C-alpha positions in Angstrom: -27.0 -35.9 67.4 -26.0 -38.5 64.8 -28.5 -37.1 62.3 -27.1 -33.6 62.9 -23.6 -34.8 62.2 -24.6 -36.4 59.0 -26.5 -33.3 57.9 -23.4 -31.2 58.6 -21.2 -33.7 56.7 -23.5 -33.5 53.6 -23.4 -29.7 53.9 -19.7 -29.7 54.0 -19.4 -31.9 51.0 -21.9 -29.6 49.2 -19.9 -26.5 50.0 -16.6 -28.1 49.0 -18.1 -29.3 45.7 -19.4 -25.8 45.0 -16.0 -24.2 45.9 -14.1 -26.7 43.6 -16.5 -26.0 40.7 -16.2 -22.2 41.2 -12.5 -22.4 41.5 -12.2 -24.6 38.4 -14.4 -22.2 36.5 -12.4 -19.1 37.7 -9.2 -20.9 36.8 -10.4 -21.7 33.4 -11.6 -18.1 32.9 -8.2 -16.9 33.9 -6.5 -19.3 31.6 -8.5 -18.1 28.7 -6.6 -14.8 28.9 -3.2 -16.6 28.7 -1.4 -17.2 25.4 0.1 -20.6 24.5 3.5 -21.3 23.1 1.9 -22.2 19.8 0.0 -18.9 19.5 3.0 -16.9 20.6 5.2 -18.5 17.9 2.4 -18.0 15.3 2.0 -14.3 16.4 5.8 -13.8 15.7 5.8 -15.6 12.4 2.7 -13.8 11.1 3.7 -10.3 12.1 7.3 -10.4 11.2 6.9 -12.7 8.2 9.5 -15.2 9.5 8.4 -18.1 7.4 11.4 -19.2 5.4 12.6 -22.7 6.5 14.4 -24.0 3.4 17.7 -25.9 3.4 17.5 -27.1 7.0 18.5 -30.4 8.5 15.9 -32.6 10.2 15.1 -31.1 13.6 12.3 -31.0 16.2 11.3 -34.4 15.0 8.7 -34.8 17.7 6.7 -32.0 16.1 7.1 -33.3 12.5 3.4 -34.0 12.1 2.3 -30.8 13.8 0.8 -28.0 11.7 3.1 -25.6 13.5 6.2 -27.5 12.5 7.2 -25.1 9.7 6.8 -22.1 12.0 9.0 -23.7 14.7 11.7 -24.6 12.1 11.6 -21.0 10.6 11.9 -19.4 14.1 14.8 -21.7 14.9 16.6 -20.6 11.7 16.0 -17.0 12.7 17.4 -17.6 16.2 14.2 -16.9 18.0 14.2 -20.4 19.5 17.0 -23.0 19.9 17.1 -26.8 19.7 18.0 -26.9 23.3 14.8 -25.2 24.3 12.2 -27.3 26.1 8.6 -26.4 25.4 5.2 -27.8 24.6 3.2 -26.0 22.0 -0.1 -26.2 23.7 1.2 -25.1 27.2 0.8 -21.5 28.3 4.1 -19.8 27.7 5.9 -18.7 30.9 7.1 -15.2 31.3 10.7 -16.3 31.5 10.7 -18.1 28.1 8.5 -15.4 26.6 11.2 -12.8 27.5 14.0 -15.1 26.2 12.4 -15.1 22.7 11.9 -11.4 22.8 15.5 -10.8 23.7 16.7 -13.1 20.8 14.5 -11.0 18.4 15.5 -7.5 19.4 18.7 -8.0 21.5 18.1 -4.9 23.6 16.2 -4.9 26.8 12.4 -5.0 26.7 11.1 -3.0 29.7 8.2 -5.4 30.7 10.8 -8.2 30.9 13.2 -6.2 33.1 11.9 -7.8 36.3 10.9 -11.4 36.4 9.3 -13.1 39.4 10.6 -16.3 40.8 7.3 -18.1 40.1 6.6 -19.0 36.4 4.1 -16.4 35.6 2.1 -16.8 32.4 1.7 -14.2 29.7 -1.7 -12.7 28.8 -2.8 -12.4 25.2 -3.1 -8.6 25.4 0.4 -8.3 26.8 1.8 -10.6 24.0 0.0 -8.5 21.3 1.5 -5.2 22.7 4.9 -6.8 22.7 4.7 -8.0 19.1 3.7 -4.5 18.0 6.8 -3.0 19.8 9.1 -5.6 18.2 7.6 -5.1 14.8 8.3 -1.3 15.2 11.9 -2.0 16.2 12.6 -4.5 13.4 10.7 -3.0 10.5 11.7 0.6 11.1 15.4 0.3 11.6 17.5 3.4 11.0 21.2 3.0 10.1 24.3 5.2 10.3 25.9 6.2 7.1 28.9 3.8 6.6 30.8 2.4 3.7 33.8 0.1 3.5 35.0 -2.0 0.5 38.0 -4.4 0.1 38.9 -6.1 -3.1 40.4 -9.6 -3.8 42.7 -8.1 -6.4 44.2 -4.7 -7.2 41.7 -2.3 -8.8 43.2 0.5 -10.9 41.7 4.0 -10.9 41.6 5.2 -14.5 40.6 8.5 -16.2 39.9 8.9 -19.9 37.3 9.2 -22.6 34.7 6.5 -22.6 32.9 5.3 -25.7 30.8 2.1 -25.8 32.9 -0.6 -24.3 36.2 1.2 -24.9 38.1 3.8 -22.9 41.0 6.0 -24.2 43.5 6.7 -21.5 47.2 7.4 -20.7 47.1 4.8 -17.9 49.4 1.8 -18.7 47.3 -1.3 -17.8 47.5 -4.9 -18.9 44.9 -7.4 -20.2 43.0 -9.0 -17.3 43.4 -5.9 -15.0 40.3 -4.7 -13.3 39.8 -0.9 -13.6 37.5 1.6 -12.0 36.5 4.9 -13.6 33.7 7.4 -13.7 31.3 7.5 -16.6 28.1 9.4 -17.3 26.4 6.5 -15.5 28.5 7.0 -12.4 31.4 4.9 -11.2 31.8 1.5 -12.9 34.0 -1.6 -12.6 35.3 -3.2 -15.7 37.8 -5.9 -16.8 40.3 -5.1 -19.5 39.9 -7.5 -22.4 42.5 -6.0 -24.7 45.0 -3.1 -24.7 45.9 -1.3 -28.0 49.0 0.9 -27.8 48.4 4.0 -29.9 51.7 5.5 -28.8 50.2 8.7 -27.5 47.4 6.9 -25.6 46.1 3.5 -24.9 42.8 2.2 -26.2 41.3 -0.4 -23.8 38.6 -2.8 -24.7 36.4 -3.7 -21.7 33.8 -6.0 -20.3 31.8 -6.0 -17.2 33.8 -7.3 -14.2 32.0 -10.0 -12.1 31.7 -8.2 -8.8 31.7 -11.3 -6.7 35.0 -12.4 -8.2 36.6 -9.1 -7.5 35.0 -8.2 -4.1 36.6 -9.5 -0.9 34.3 -7.8 1.5 31.9 -4.8 1.6 30.0 -3.2 4.3 27.4 -0.5 3.4 24.7 1.1 5.5 22.7 4.3 5.6 19.3 6.0 6.1 18.4 9.3 4.4 15.7 11.2 2.6 16.3 11.5 -1.1 16.9 15.1 -2.3 15.2 14.7 -5.7 16.4 18.1 -6.9 19.9 16.7 -7.0 18.9 13.6 -8.8 19.7 12.9 -12.5 16.5 12.5 -14.5 16.6 9.8 -17.1 13.7 10.5 -19.5 11.9 7.5 -20.8 9.9 9.3 -23.5 10.2 12.2 -25.9 9.4 14.9 -23.4 8.7 18.7 -23.7 9.7 21.1 -21.0 7.5 24.0 -19.8 7.7 26.5 -17.0 5.2 26.1 -14.2 5.3 28.3 -11.1 3.8 26.2 -8.3 2.1 27.5 -5.2 4.7 28.2 -2.5 2.8 26.2 0.1 2.0 22.7 -0.9 0.4 19.9 1.1 3.6 18.4 2.4 6.4 20.8 1.6 7.3 24.5 1.0 9.1 25.3 -2.3 10.1 28.7 -3.7 11.5 27.2 -6.9 10.3 27.8 -10.4 10.0 24.2 -11.6 10.3 22.8 -15.0 7.3 20.6 -15.9 8.0 17.8 -18.3 5.2 16.6 -20.6 4.8 13.7 -23.0 2.1 11.6 -24.7 1.9 7.8 -24.1 -0.7 5.8 -26.0 -3.1 8.8 -26.2 -2.5 9.7 -22.6 -1.3 13.2 -21.8 1.2 12.9 -19.0 3.1 15.6 -17.1 5.4 15.4 -14.1 7.6 17.7 -12.1 10.3 17.1 -9.5 10.7 18.9 -6.3 13.1 18.5 -3.4 11.2 15.7 -1.7 8.3 15.0 -4.1 7.5 13.7 -7.6 4.1 15.0 -8.9 2.4 13.2 -11.9 -0.8 13.9 -13.8 -2.2 11.7 -16.5 -5.5 12.1 -18.5 -7.3 10.8 -21.5 -10.5 11.6 -23.2 -12.4 8.5 -24.2 -15.1 8.5 -26.8 -16.0 12.1 -26.0 -18.0 10.9 -23.0 -15.3 10.0 -20.5 -12.4 11.6 -18.8 -10.0 9.1 -17.3 -7.4 10.7 -15.0 -4.8 9.9 -12.4 -2.9 12.3 -10.2 -0.1 11.2 -7.9 2.4 12.6 -5.4 5.2 10.4 -4.3 7.1 12.1 -1.5 9.4 11.7 1.5 11.3 8.8 -0.1 13.7 7.3 2.4 16.0 4.3 1.7 17.2 2.4 4.7 19.9 -0.2 3.9 22.6 -2.4 5.4 24.8 -4.9 3.6 27.3 -6.9 5.6 27.7 -9.9 3.3 25.7 -12.2 1.2 24.2 -13.8 4.3 23.2 -10.6 6.1 21.4 -7.6 4.5 18.5 -5.3 5.0 16.9 -3.0 2.4 13.7 -1.0 3.1 12.0 1.9 1.2 9.8 4.3 3.1 7.7 6.7 1.1 4.3 8.4 1.1 1.8 8.7 -1.7 -1.2 10.9 -2.2 -3.2 9.6 -5.2 -6.4 10.5 -7.0 -7.8 8.4 -9.7 -11.1 8.4 -11.6 -13.2 7.8 -14.6 -15.9 10.4 -15.1 -18.4 10.4 -17.9 -21.5 12.4 -19.0 -25.1 11.5 -18.2 -25.7 7.9 -19.3 -29.3 8.6 -20.3 -28.0 11.3 -22.8 -25.5 8.8 -24.2 -27.9 5.9 -24.5 -31.1 7.6 -25.6 -31.7 4.7 -28.1 -32.4 2.1 -25.4 -35.3 -0.2 -25.8 -38.3 0.9 -23.7 -39.7 -2.6 -23.1 -38.7 -3.6 -19.6 -38.6 -7.3 -20.4 -35.7 -6.6 -22.8 -34.0 -4.1 -20.5 -31.1 -6.3 -19.5 -30.4 -7.6 -23.1 -30.6 -4.2 -24.6 -28.3 -2.4 -22.1 -25.8 -5.3 -22.2 -25.6 -5.0 -26.0 -25.4 -1.2 -25.8 -22.7 -1.2 -23.2 -20.6 -3.8 -25.0 -20.8 -1.8 -28.2 -19.8 1.5 -26.7 -18.0 0.8 -23.4 -14.5 1.8 -22.8 -12.4 0.1 -20.1 -8.8 1.3 -20.0 -6.1 -1.0 -18.5 -2.6 0.5 -18.9 0.7 0.8 -17.1 2.4 4.1 -17.9 6.2 4.4 -17.4 6.8 7.9 -16.0 10.5 8.4 -15.3 13.8 7.1 -13.9 16.0 8.9 -11.4 19.6 8.3 -10.4 20.6 9.5 -6.9 24.1 9.4 -5.4 24.4 8.0 -1.9 25.7 10.6 0.5 28.2 8.3 2.2 29.6 6.4 -0.8 30.8 8.2 -4.0 31.0 4.9 -5.9 27.5 3.9 -4.9 24.1 5.2 -6.2 20.4 4.4 -6.3 18.1 4.1 -9.3 14.4 4.8 -8.9 11.9 4.0 -11.6 8.3 5.2 -11.3 5.2 4.1 -13.2 1.5 4.4 -12.9 -1.2 1.8 -13.6 -4.9 2.7 -14.2 -7.8 0.4 -14.8 -11.4 1.8 -14.5 -14.9 1.3 -15.8 -18.0 3.2 -14.8 -17.9 6.4 -12.7 -15.0 6.2 -10.2 -13.5 8.9 -8.0 -10.8 7.8 -5.5 -8.4 9.7 -3.3 -6.1 7.8 -1.0 -3.2 8.9 1.2 -0.8 6.1 2.4 2.4 5.7 4.4 4.4 2.8 2.9 7.3 0.8 4.2 8.4 -2.2 2.1 11.6 -4.2 2.1 13.3 -7.3 3.2 15.8 -8.6 5.7 18.3 -11.5 5.3 19.7 -13.0 8.5 22.2 -15.9 8.3 21.0 -16.7 4.8 17.3 -16.7 5.8 14.8 -14.3 4.5 11.8 -12.3 5.6 10.1 -9.4 3.9 8.8 -6.2 5.4 5.3 -5.0 4.7 4.0 -2.1 6.8 1.6 0.5 5.5 -1.3 2.6 6.7 -3.6 4.8 4.7 -6.7 6.9 4.6 -9.1 6.6 1.7 -11.9 8.8 0.4 -13.9 7.3 -2.4 -17.0 7.2 -4.6 -16.7 3.9 -6.2 -19.5 2.8 -8.5 -17.8 0.3 -10.8 -14.5 -1.7 -11.2 -11.2 0.0 -10.3 -7.6 -0.9 -10.1 -4.9 1.7 -9.5 -1.4 1.4 -8.2 1.9 3.1 -8.0 4.9 1.2 -9.4 8.2 2.0 -7.8 11.5 0.2 -8.2 14.6 1.0 -6.3 18.0 -0.5 -6.9 21.1 0.0 -4.8 24.2 -0.1 -6.9 28.0 -0.2 -6.2 30.4 0.6 -9.1 27.5 0.4 -11.6 26.4 -3.1 -10.5 23.1 -3.7 -8.6 23.6 -5.2 -5.1 20.0 -5.4 -4.1 16.7 -4.0 -5.3 13.0 -3.7 -4.5 10.3 -3.5 -7.1 6.7 -3.0 -6.0 3.2 -2.2 -7.1 1.1 -0.7 -4.3 -2.4 0.6 -4.6 -6.0 -0.6 -4.3 -8.5 -2.7 -6.3 -12.2 -2.2 -6.0 -15.4 -3.7 -7.5 -19.1 -3.3 -7.1 -20.9 -6.4 -8.2 -24.3 -5.3 -9.6 -27.6 -7.2 -9.2 -30.6 -6.3 -11.4 -34.0 -7.1 -9.8 -37.0 -6.9 -12.2 -40.6 -7.1 -11.0 -43.4 -8.5 -13.1 -47.0 -7.4 -13.1 -47.7 -9.7 -10.0 -44.8 -8.0 -8.2 -42.8 -11.2 -8.4 -39.0 -10.5 -8.7 -36.4 -12.1 -10.9 -32.7 -11.3 -10.3 -29.6 -11.5 -12.3 -26.0 -10.5 -11.5 -24.1 -8.4 -13.9 -20.6 -7.1 -14.5 -21.9 -3.8 -15.8 -21.1 -0.7 -13.6 -23.8 -0.2 -10.9 -24.0 3.6 -11.6 -24.6 2.8 -15.3 -27.4 0.4 -14.5 -28.9 2.6 -11.8 -29.1 5.7 -14.0 -30.5 3.8 -17.0 -33.1 2.1 -14.8 -34.6 5.4 -13.4 -37.4 5.5 -16.0 -38.4 2.0 -15.2 -40.5 1.9 -12.0 -40.2 -1.9 -11.6 -36.4 -2.3 -11.8 -34.3 -2.2 -8.7 -30.5 -2.1 -8.8 -28.3 -3.3 -5.8 -24.6 -3.9 -5.4 -22.0 -5.5 -3.3 -18.7 -3.7 -2.6 -15.3 -5.3 -2.5 -12.3 -3.0 -1.9 -8.9 -4.1 -0.9 -5.2 -3.4 -1.0 -3.1 -4.5 -3.9 0.5 -5.2 -3.2 3.0 -7.1 -5.4 6.6 -6.9 -4.2 9.7 -8.4 -5.8 13.0 -8.2 -4.0 16.5 -9.0 -5.3 15.8 -9.6 -9.0 18.2 -12.0 -10.9 20.4 -9.1 -12.1 21.4 -8.2 -8.5 24.2 -9.6 -6.5 21.8 -11.1 -3.9 19.5 -12.3 -6.6 22.2 -14.3 -8.3 22.7 -16.2 -5.0 19.0 -17.2 -4.8 18.2 -14.6 -2.2 15.3 -13.1 -4.2 11.6 -13.4 -3.6 8.3 -12.4 -5.1 5.1 -11.8 -3.0 1.6 -11.2 -4.1 -0.7 -9.7 -1.5 -4.1 -9.5 -2.9 -6.9 -11.1 -0.9 -10.0 -10.4 1.3 -7.9 -10.3 4.4 -6.7 -6.8 3.5 -10.1 -5.1 3.0 -10.0 -1.4 3.1 -13.7 -0.9 3.5 -14.3 -0.7 7.2 -18.1 -0.2 7.1 -20.2 -2.8 8.9 -22.1 -3.4 5.6 -20.9 -3.9 2.1 -24.3 -4.1 0.4 -25.6 -1.0 -1.5 -29.1 0.0 -2.2 -29.9 3.5 -3.5 -26.3 4.2 -2.7 -26.8 3.6 1.0 -25.1 0.8 2.9 -27.6 -1.7 4.2 -27.3 -5.2 5.9 -28.7 -6.7 2.7 -30.7 -5.6 -0.3 -34.4 -5.5 0.6 -35.5 -6.1 -3.0 -38.7 -4.2 -2.4 -40.7 -2.7 -5.2 -38.8 0.3 -6.7 -41.7 2.7 -6.3 -41.0 2.7 -2.6 -37.4 3.8 -3.2 -37.1 7.5 -4.0 -33.9 8.5 -2.2 -34.2 12.2 -3.0 -37.8 12.3 -1.6 -37.8 10.1 1.5 -37.6 11.7 4.9 -34.2 11.9 6.6 -33.1 8.7 8.2 -33.1 8.6 12.0 -29.4 7.9 12.8 -26.9 8.2 15.6 -24.7 10.5 13.4 -24.8 12.8 10.4 -25.2 10.7 7.2 -24.2 12.1 3.8 -24.5 10.4 0.5 -20.8 10.5 -0.4 -17.5 11.4 1.3 -15.5 12.5 -1.7 -16.2 15.0 -4.4 -14.1 15.7 -7.4 -15.2 19.1 -9.0 -13.8 21.4 -11.6 -12.7 24.9 -10.7 -15.6 27.5 -10.6 -18.1 24.7 -10.7 -20.7 23.7 -7.9 -21.9 20.6 -6.3 -24.4 20.2 -3.4 -24.0 18.0 -0.3 -26.9 15.7 0.1 -27.8 14.9 3.8 -29.2 11.3 4.2 -29.8 11.1 7.9 -29.5 13.0 11.2 -29.8 12.2 14.9 -33.2 12.5 16.3 -34.5 16.0 17.1 -32.2 17.5 14.4 -33.1 19.1 11.1 -30.9 20.3 8.2 -31.3 23.8 9.4 -29.4 22.8 12.5 -26.2 22.1 10.5 -23.2 24.3 9.9 -20.9 23.8 6.9 -17.2 24.9 7.0 -14.3 24.6 4.5 -10.9 23.9 6.0 -9.3 25.8 3.1 -11.5 28.4 1.5 -8.8 29.2 -1.1 -9.4 25.7 -2.6 -13.1 25.3 -2.1 -15.9 27.2 -0.3 -19.3 26.0 1.0 -22.3 28.1 1.8 -24.9 27.6 4.6 -27.0 25.3 2.5 -24.1 22.9 1.6 -23.3 24.1 -1.8 -19.6 23.6 -2.6 -17.8 25.8 -5.1 -14.4 25.0 -6.5 -12.0 28.0 -6.1 -8.5 26.8 -7.0 -6.8 23.5 -7.8 -6.0 21.5 -4.7 -7.7 19.5 -2.0 -9.5 20.3 1.3 -12.0 19.0 3.7 -15.6 20.2 4.3 -16.6 19.9 7.9 -20.3 19.4 8.7 -21.5 19.8 12.3 -24.5 20.5 14.4 -24.8 24.0 15.9 -24.5 22.5 19.4 -21.2 20.8 18.4 -22.4 17.4 19.4 -22.2 15.7 16.0 -19.9 16.2 13.1 -18.6 14.5 9.9 -16.3 15.5 7.1 -15.9 14.9 3.4 -13.0 15.4 1.0 -13.0 17.8 -2.0 -10.5 17.6 -4.8 -10.6 20.6 -7.2 -9.2 20.2 -10.7 -8.5 22.7 -13.5 -10.2 22.0 -16.8 -8.2 19.3 -18.4 -8.3 20.8 -21.8 -6.6 24.0 -20.6 -4.1 22.8 -18.1 -2.9 19.4 -19.4 
């Protein structure tokens, strides 16, 4: 009986031990789904760009040596946390404190926080991520009612007269030192009277700019609206010519029945034309280079929506929402035709092509100022907005890119502390075989009485590069490799006649964003509330493919560097894939010209005869049953490729251009 008791006792210990182990493991598993205070604070800081912690007194001294100290101080400055709060950074955040921080961020009620349990529930990571997306939407997409109110420290006199340089001729009797307000060709302005010359029949006033902060007692300004560009004043930056151009009634993003005047000018050998519509600016630039290239850029900037609020120097908000549809490229003729003089000795292949390219290459890196617009604010007759548009193109090799983006950029100042807004999404179709850098430059300045209050200047676009690698095989099939800055398509085409040269590449493609807010000539900038941000790194990669290595223009995990004779992309059997594979997803073709779609792979048990080809807009481009695309009219459309049983499908983009020599 005693032995039985001992046996039961050991069994009980064993079972308890197993239960404790299991429960501990389960508890740990559950805890892995919770978010810590540290991670929650970091999530807020990173997503809302609350990082400014300057000019603060010593606080949270217990965290002084912690890597999250700057984040804690920045969130304290922004009012997300308070010094009376008690928290430990590495503890899981309770639902109660989590909801307190959310309320401090967005003020109004957050539905998941409406009911709190008595017990200190913890917050799961997935829940926190969803909450931060909601908060970001609320804070970065604010819409303001149109409102304007201004109060001066001194009496401001309304004056009418003839304005010339820094003088005005008027019948208004004013004195030296008075501040006057009048309307000029540049809109309403505020000036200080320097001298008064009595001409008996009129007064001639000599003027200088009034210092707004010396005159202004208070001002409140807010609004959200879509710019009507047809009502804007166009300020030409070049010697332009005007021509009539009847546009299609139905465009991609608007309907217009107007006959629009197209303005054209030449800038450093670039032919540039632009036209203004109600909600869109359309720009086209092109340049012939050495008779072998055509460098081009086509841009639509549309649905421009300023959103602004100015309460005082300590509290302001300015955001610019806009959409862009861009096409950029550098197309050239067949490289082999251009470089017939190349040395035939493979041992000198690299040396020869490098010298040839250096002698004849053309890389264009240029920023082209396009135009400036002045738009009156709908709610404030003495306020307006200036918009300046420019275009930057840099390209080498054969590049064809089309990208469509929704952009929201701006800043918010709260109690003298600063955060910038950066929120965009975009779709990109491309054939990138060399280096490329293209961006839209857009600057918006909000002015009151001719003086800029706040502004945003940005360059938004993409930067791409394929780094080429040349693999040369000797007679023993041993390979030597060398990296090159020469365009991959250039190397690939020139190496076709060499059976023992293999060309590979590595693709890098990411967003380019430089944003400057509140330059020194603005009211906020003069009070050190300006910032410059450069966002250009690998964290913002556009390319979402699993692989970034290219071999025979197919994406692979890594270049195999096998003998080139085994690589004949146009002759090899179709790849067995889990989807329809095509060689490229973007075509740029000239009206009335053809290009054939090349199928690279299909799911098992399918052949090319099992595919259907369909154009979404046959007025722009048509496609036959064998995948031959024909350009019909200028514009863009999608070609849909699907299996007859509808199980698999893919799509590619087609941009049809007129002949440059006849249309631009």
